[in-house]
TORROLO-132829 format. One record per residue (C-alpha): residue in one letter; x, y, z. Coordinates in steps of 0.25 Angstrom, whole numbers, plus 5000, padded with zeros to 4 digits. Each point is the difference from the previous one (the first is absolute). Example, Ala and Ser with C-alpha at 12.3 -4.5 7.8 and 13.67 -1.06 7.14 Angstrom:
! TORROLO-132829
a504949825031/s500650144998/
//
This chain:
! TORROLO-132829
x522350135316/x499950144994/x498950054992/x500950014988/x500549865002/x498549955001/x499750084987/x501249944993/x499649865005/x498650014994/x500650054986/x501049885000/x499049905004/x499250044987/x501349964992/x500249885009/x501350065006/x500249975015/x500450125009/x500949985013/x500650095010/x501049985012/x499950105011/x501550015004/x499650065014/x499149895004/x500549894991/x498549974996/x499749954986/x498850044992/x499549914988/x498850034992/x499049904995/x500849974987/x501349975008/x499249905008/x499449944987/x501449994994/x500649935012/x498749925002/x499850035015/x498750035007/x499450145001/x500350005015/x501549974998/x500950105007/x501450014993/x501350015008/x501450034995/x500549865002/x498749934994/x500150094988/x501549974997/x499749855001/x499050014989/x501250024990/x500649884995/x501349965008/x501350034993/x500250124991/x498650055000/x499950015015/x501450065001/x499750104988/x498750065007/x500850015013/x501150084993/x499150094993/x499250035012/x501250035008/x500650094990/x498650074998/x499950035015/x501550035003/x500350084987/x498650034995/x500249934987/x498749954993/x499949864994/x499249934989/x500349864998/x499449864997/x500049895010/x499549865002/x499149985013/x499349885006/x498650035004/x499349955013/x499449894991/x501449964996/x499850054986/x501250064992/x499850144994/x500850104993/x499850145005/x500550144997/x500250095012/x500350145001/x500450085013/x500450145004/x500350075013/x499050115005/x500850105009/x499450085012/x500850125006/x501249954992/x500049865005/x499549874994/x498549985005/x499449904991/x500449904989/x498849984990/x499849944987/x499249924990/x500049854997/x499549934987/x499849864996/x500849974987/x499949855000/x499349994987/x501050094992/x501249935006/x499449864997/x499850054985/x501450054999/x500549865005/x499149934990/x500450094988/x501549975004/x499649865002/x499449994986/x500850104992/x500849894994/x498849934994/x499350134994/x500749974987/x499349864999/x498650055005/x498849994990/x499550135005/x500650134996/x500750075011/x500350155000/x500750085010/x500050155000/x500550115009/x499150045011/x499850154995/x499550094993/x498549975000/x499750124990/x500550014986/x500849944995/x499949895011/x501049915006/x501149934991/x500149864997/x501249935006/x499849864997/x499149914991/x500149844999/x500049924988/x498549975001/x499850154999/x500750004987/x499249884995/x498750075004/x500250144995/x501049984989/x500950105007/x501549965003/x500650055014/x500950104992/x498750064994/x499350035012/x501050025012/x500050145003/x498650034994/x498750015008/x499049885000/x499050094994/x500649974986/x499149875001/x498750085002/x499150044989/x498650054996/x499349875005/x500750005014/x499050015011/x500250145006/x499249965012/x501049895003/x501250094998/x499450105009/x499849905011/x501449954998/x500550155001/x499350025013/x500649885006/x501450034996/x499950145006/x499649935013/x501249904998/x499049895000/x500049874992/x498950004989/x499549904990/x499350044987/x499549954986/x500150084988/x500450004985/x501550024996/x500650014987/x501149924994/x501250064992/x499249974987/x498850075005/x499249885003/x499150005012/x500049905012/x499449995013/x500950005012/x499849975015/x501150095007/x500449995015/x500850115005/x500750015013/x500950105007/x501549955004/x500750075011/x501449995004/x500649955014/x499650145006/x498649994995/x500150104990/x499249974987/x501049994989/x499349924988/x498749944995/x499949864996/x498949974989/x499749854997/x499149994987/x499349894994/x499449994986/x498549975002/x499550044986/x499449864997/x499350005013/x499650145000/x499549994985/x499249885004/x499450085012/x499750124991/x499549914989/x499149935010/x499550135005/x499850054986/x499249874996/x499250025013/x499750154997/x499649964986/x499149895005/x499450105010/x499850104989/x499249904991/x499249975012/x499650145002/x498650054995/x500150074986/x500149974985/x501149924994/x500650134994/x500050085013/x500749885007/x501049994988/x500350155002/x500449975015/x500849884996/x500850084990/x500250115011/x500649895009/x500949944990/x500550144997/x500450025015/x500649865000/x500950014988/x500250154999/x499450004986/x499750124992/x498749954993/x499149885002/x498949944991/x499049895000/x499549944986/x498949905000/x499749904988/x498750034994/x498949905001/x500149964985/x501549995002/x500350104988/x500550125008/x500850035013/x499450125006/x500650105010/x499050005012/x500950075011/x501250085001/x500950075011/x499950154996/x500450085013/x501250084995/x500150114990/x500949924991/x499149885000/x498850094997/x500750064988/x500449864996/x498549964999/x499550134994/x501049974989/x499349874997/x498550035003/x499549924989/x500949885001/x499249915009/x500149864994/x501049914992/x499849884992/x500749875003/x501550024998/x499950154999/x500850095009/x500549955014/x498749965005/x499649924987/x501449945000/x499949955014/x498649944997/x500649934988/x501349955006/x499549975014/x501350045006/x500650115009/x500850104992/x500850125003/x500150104989/x501150105002/x500350134993/x498550004996/x500250144995/x500749954988/x499349864999/x499150004987/x499149895006/x499650095012/x498950084993/x500050115011/x501550034999/x499850154997/x499250025013/x501149925007/x501050104995/x499350125006/x499849935013/x501449945001/x499549865000/x501249904997/x499549865002/x498749935002/x499649865005/x498949914995/x499449905009/x499049904995/x498949975010/x499549854999/x498749935003/x500049854997/x501350024992/x499350104991/x500450155000/x498850085004/x500850135003/x501350074999/x500650105009/x501050104995/x501050075010/x500950114995/x501350055006/x500850134998/x501349915000/x500549884992/x500249925013/x499749854998/x499149955011/x499649874994/x501149935008/x499650065013/x498549994998/x499949884990/x499249915010/x499250125005/x499650034985/x499649864998/x499249985013/x499450144999/x499549964986/x499349885005/x499450075013/x499550114992/x499449914990/x499249925010/x499650135007/x499550074987/x499249874996/x499449995014/x499750155000/x499449994986/x499149885005/x499750085012/x499550124992/x499249914991/x499449935012/x499850145006/x499350044988/x499149884999/x499750025015/x499750154998/x499249994987/x499449865000/x498550004999/x499949895010/x500250015015/x501449975005/x500350005014/x500949955012/x499349965012/x500449945014/x499549895008/x499650105010/x498850044991/x500550134995/x500450054986/x501450044999/x500150064986/x499050014989/x500050054986/x499250124994/x499049904994/x499649955013/x499850145005/x499150044988/x499249875001/x499750015015/x499950154999/x501050025012/x501350075001/x501249905003/x500150065014/x498649975003/x500149864995/x501349985008/x499550055013/x498849915002/x499949845001/x499749934986/x498849945006/x499350145001/x499950014985/x499549854998/x498649974998/x499449955013/x499649874993/x501449974995/x500850035013/x500049865005/x500549944987/x501150104998/x500549975014/x500149854997/x500850034987/x501050095009/x500149885009/x500349914988/x501250094997/x500649995014/x499949854998/x501150004989/x499150004988/x500750064988/x498950064993/x498550025002/x498950054991/x498650055006/x499050114997/x499350095009/x499350145001/x500550135004/x499250135004/x500550124994/x500050145006/x498750044993/x499349875005/x500249924986/x500249855001/x501249954992/x500349864997/x501549975000/x500749874996/x501349985008/x501349934997/x500950005012/x501449955003/x500950015012/x501150105000/x501549965003/x499950095011/x499449945013/x498550045003/x499750064986/x499449964987/x499850054986/x498650014994/x499450034987/x498550034998/x499250014988/x498750085000/x498949894996/x498850085003/x499550014986/x500349854998/x499249975013/x498950094996/x500049944986/x500049865006/x498850045009/x499350054988/x500349884992/x499549905011/x498850095001/x499850014985/x500149854999/x499049985011/x499150104994/x500349954986/x499749865005/x501449944994/x500549875006/x501149914996/x500049854997/x501049894996/x499949864996/x501249915002/x499949894989/x501249925006/x499549995014/x498550014996/x499750125010/x499250124997/x500150135008/x498950105001/x500250145008/x499050045010/x499350104990/x499749884990/x499349925011/x499250125003/x499650024985/x499649854999/x499350015014/x500749885006/x500649985014/x501350055003/x500649865002/x499549954987/x501149934992/x499750004985/x500649924988/x500150034985/x498749924997/x499150065011/x500550144996/x499649984986/x498649945005/x499750145006/x500050064986/x498650014995/x499749894990/x499950034986/x500950114993/x500850045012/x500449865004/x500449974986/x500850124999/x500849985013/x500249854996/x500650034987/x500950125005/x500649915011/x500249884990/x500850104991/x500850065011/x500449865005/x500349954986/x500550124993/x500450105011/x499050104995/x499550105011/x498650045001/x499150115005/x498549984999/x498750045007/x499149895004/x498749975008/x500149915013/x499049945009/x500450025014/x499949895011/x498750085005/x499449994985/x500350154997/x500450034985/x501150104999/x501050054990/x501549985002/x501250044992/x501149895000/x501550024996/x500949894999/x501549974997/x500849875000/x501449965005/x500749894992/x501249915003/x500749914990/x498950034990/x498949965010/x499050095007/x500149985015/x499250125005/x498850094996/x499950135008/x499350134998/x498950105006/x498549995002/x499250135000/x498550015004/x499450094989/x498549975002/x499650145002/x500950064989/x499649894990/x498550025003/x500350154999/x500649984987/x498849924995/x499250115005/x500950104992/x499849924988/x498550015001/x500250155003/x500950024988/x499049944991/x499050105006/x501050114998/x500249974986/x498550004998/x500050145007/x501250054992/x499349964987/x498750075004/x500550145005/x499950124991/x501550035001/x501149944992/x500949925009/x501449934999/x501049945010/x501549974998/x501049945009/x501350065006/x500749974986/x499050084992/x499449874995/x498550024997/x499249905009/x498550054997/x499350084989/x498550015001/x499050024989/x499850155002/x501650014998/x499849924987/x498950104995/x500850135004/x501449964995/x499649904989/x501049895005/x499449875003/x500349935013/x500749884994/x500950104992/x500550075013/x499949915012/x501349935004/x500850114991/x500950115005/x499250135000/x501050094994/x500249904988/x498650014997/x500050165002/x501450044996/x499550144996/x499650025015/x501449995006/x500450135007/x498650044999/x499250065012/x499449865002/x501349935000/x500650105010/x498849995009/x499949855000/x501549995004/x499850105011/x498849935005/x500849875001/x501250055006/x499350095011/x498949905002/x499150124997/x498650024995/x500050094988/x498850064992/x500350084987/x499650034986/x500849974987/x499950024985/x500249884991/x500350054987/x499849884991/x498649995004/x499850165002/x499449975013/x500150065014/x499949895012/x499750025014/x501049905007/x500049955015/x501249915004/x500049915012/x501349935005/x500149875007/x501049905004/x499849934987/x500050114991/x499050114995/x498550014997/x499650104990/x498650064998/x499850094988/x498850074993/x499950084987/x500050155005/x500150064986/x498650075000/x500250065014/x501450054996/x499450074988/x498950065009/x501150055009/x500750064988/x498750084997/x499950045014/x501450055001/x499750084987/x498750065007/x500850035013/x501150074992/x498950094993/x499450025014/x501350055006/x500150094988/x498650065003/x500450015015/x501250084996/x499250094991/x499050025011/x501150035010/x500550114991/x498550054998/x499950005015/x501250095002/x499550094989/x498650015007/x500750035013/x500750114994/x498850054994/x499249995013/x501150085007/x500050114989/x498550004999/x499850015015/x501050125000/x499350074988/x498649975006/x500450065014/x500450134994/x498650054996/x499449955012/x501050085009/x499750124991/x498549985002/x500249985015/x500950125001/x499050104993/x498849955007/x500850025013/x500450144996/x498650034995/x499449965014/x501150095007/x499850124991/x498550004998/x499649935013/x499250125005/x499350014987/x499649854998/x498949955008/x500049875008/x499449924988/x501150054991/x501149965011/x499449865000/x500149994985/x501550045001/x500249905011/x499449894992/x500950044988/x501350005009/x499649875006/x499849934987/x501350054995/x500749955012/x499349864999/x500350004985/x501550035003/x500049885011/x499449914990/x501150034990/x501149985011/x499349875003/x500049954986/x501550044999/x500249925013/x499249884995/x500850004987/x501349995008/x499549905010/x500949885000/x501250064993/x501249955007/x500950124999/x500949975013/x500949885002/x499649895010/x500550025014/x499849945014/x498750055005/x499649995015/x498550004999/x499850045015/x500850134997/x499250024988/x498749995007/x500550095011/x500450114990/x498549994994/x499550025014/x500850125002/x499550054986/x498549995005/x500350045014/x498950115000/x498949924995/x500449885009/x499950105012/x498850074995/x499249864999/x500749945011/x500449884992/x500949885005/x500949944990/x500549865003/x501049914992/x500749875002/x501549984999/x500150034985/x501149944992/x501250074994/x499949984985/x500850034987/x499150094991/x499850144994/x499750105011/x499150104992/x498949904995/x499949925014/x499950135007/x498950044991/x499249875003/x500150015015/x499750155000/x498749994991/x499549885008/x500250075013/x499550134995/x498749934995/x499849945014/x500250135007/x499050074990/x498949905000/x500049985016/x498750025007/x499750145005/x500050015016/x500449855003/x501349935003/x500949984988/x501049894999/x500949964988/x500849875001/x501149954990/x500449865000/x500949914992/x500149854997/x501349944994/x499949904988/x501049924992/x500150104989/x499350135005/x499550085012/x498550025002/x499650135007/x498650045005/x499650155004/x498749985009/x499150125004/x498750015008/x499550114991/x498750014992/x500249884991/x499749974986/x498849924994/x500549874992/x499450054987/x501150115000/x501249915003/x500550014985/x499550144997/x500850075011/x501349964992/x499650074987/x500550144998/x499150125004/x498949905006/x499550065012/x498949945010/x499850145007/x499850144995/x501150105002/x499250075011/x500049875009/x501449964997/x501150084992/x500849934989/x500049974986/x499949855000/x501449974995/x500749955013/x499649854999/x500250004985/x501450055002/x500249905011/x499549884992/x500950044988/x501250015009/x499849875007/x499849934986/x501250064994/x500849945012/x499549864997/x498950005011/x498550015001/x499050075009/x498649975005/x499150035011/x499049955010/x499050095006/x498750015007/x499250134999/x499950085013/x501149915007/x501350034992/x500949954989/x501249914998/x500950034988/x501049884997/x501250014991/x501249924996/x501450044998/x501049904993/x501349975008/x500850014988/x499650124991/
//
């Protein structure tokens, strides 16, 4: 076989066309795989001329192939014809064979061709011929068209049967010569039509389902089977289409799909409004509606409200923009209100002109022509209305009547279910109690927010760990047993247990649990009863501490019951069985027994309850006080039971008796005290008024005790006393104040003491003291006036001192100057005695000048001319050391100081203080010996205390006060220089700063000067 033939064979195989060839020189036949397949021979079959001819059916088929092959070989005439063959498996097949001669050097060399199985097509033609007589009677529509063209305008219709006319409304005359595409429209399935087109182009049969349109424009679903028809030569000449109207079945399928989609949408998470949005979208796609709305009846059934709408096109958005404010209708108003009222499906056509359609103006702008109203039912009541709008007047009620009815019922049930689901979800989310779903595997499956808040864990943390991990260890076994009861089929269980929160707190929970319909799960609701448990514990503990027990007497069966605590009070054995008579005999003879006997008799005869305090004598002979409370139970006018409580009040009663005695003593005390006293309860009723109060106010005890205070003193309402009494009572605060009472022209000093029962008030006459205070105020005002005058005088004196010092210094400078010139000019004439006198005069003038300067300094001492600033005293002392550097170096003085504070103060006066004290320490140091100055500090709450310590010559104790007086010197000027003003200035400065200065000294050993500086100057 040539390469070309082999390639052609491969291509032909892909098209299921066999390739054969006869080598005329060797008489050898070649068949490819398709040839062997068509003839149903094995792969190793070797064809020969005789065996190949014998495959053709005897008669005209075999004769025809022989004739055509002979003509091809001898005359070079190619052939292409159809034949009937009998395969190796004795099957009859129709084939189409084509052959032609291949020449070599001008002579026939090979006879080759193709071979195709056309059995199916031939059988179809026979079938069509067989059934063509009954096409006209068939229920399915039959349509036959030309084979081509495939592109526009498409093949023409050549035949339709009567069923086609019944199905489409078109007669044969109306469609023959036209293309089947007249049956297609906007809802025809483009994908199905595309698939059909692709099959036609391959000359293959195809089955599709799509929407077609009748002559009147009505839509219907059709199942269409299209097959090619070939002539006897195998050439495709026609297409046969058999169509069946499947509208009912298809609509049912689509409706089922729609219902399933709606149910699925309602089962998706989200709010009812969000789900209704999606349902409307689905309805729009299903029915090709232009608008879709959902209206819900309000809870009070007075309005129907728009809750959802389809608004995805510009036209629909414009429609709703036109009616922004219109969101509700009354019953019978508009299309939604009308459907609500009539409970019927309605189609409103030409709504642009329909007065009842309130939104007709917007409908005109949008081009909306008709609208459907669908009532949505639940339990035969309209709960919602759906409105579906179309841009045409097409009546779909006939097509969708069942759909509209069923969809109203379905959506009604789903809306109710979703509303209930939302309500349950809100209950689950916002309920204050724990709500959860748990599994029998011991894990939580879902919990609400309250559970997470109560247990202080996130939901993820609670779901990830077994429930037992959160349960109190003492309650785990009981909880497991309750779970086992659930697995045994018990419908509902109740139990209480304790949980441990994340922070370690213990929470008591009361559980009610029921199995879920889903296997292996259960619903549980728990209430936080921690407070109740704690309260029960406190009540039990209180009853025990309060010694309260219960008792009961059954008069019908003559049985008496005592609680354990009553037995303890009566000091009897635990198994002691009392009766009414023996119980009464425990009551102390005399008044107590008479009282209880009378009370019990009245209770039995007249149903009168009692509450009395009595004395008993216990089984051990001890006298005790008890409180007995009793009530009765009657049946048919006869007392059948007495019951109540029994409280041991011995300690309280004895305390009360003691208090009564104490009160009597208190009364004696209150009547004997010098202050006036009265008491009142919380309602301002006077409960006590002592003798001193009677004397001061002039109102007798019997005139005020038991009376409302502000009725007795109406003129005191809104007074200072009135306001303070109320403040003391409201804030439970002790108050002390003074108040003037005009009617008596007296001042009173008042002390108010609140208590649980009311107020206790002590008061005394303060009139004389207040008058003395007024006189003192007057004296103080005069003193302040004098101080101001003194301050003015001091300023004037200071100014005078400055002027005087300046004027006094001028003649001194003149004397000193002329004496100095005299000495210079006549020094050689004046003898030593004269020079000595000049020196005395000059020195005296200088000392006089220094005294004047010191006087001026003293007058200014303590004057605070600069502002306060932050002063580091360490730096200040260092600066003074630098000032006295030469003196310190000359005398080899060591100055030591503590870590001194940083204070707020005036720089100049403080510098003067430290400078004067350090200067004195340097001046009065011992000659020729080691000299040391120490500065220390102590901190107190309100001030600093400084000390300047030296080891100098010291001061005798009798001079401690003298040294602070101006110009007082303990040494002559030849021994120690100075004018005796330094310490006087220092003292004045310190005292002006609010401090004080003093010293400790031992003559010959040294001195310590102490001074204080206030922290707040």
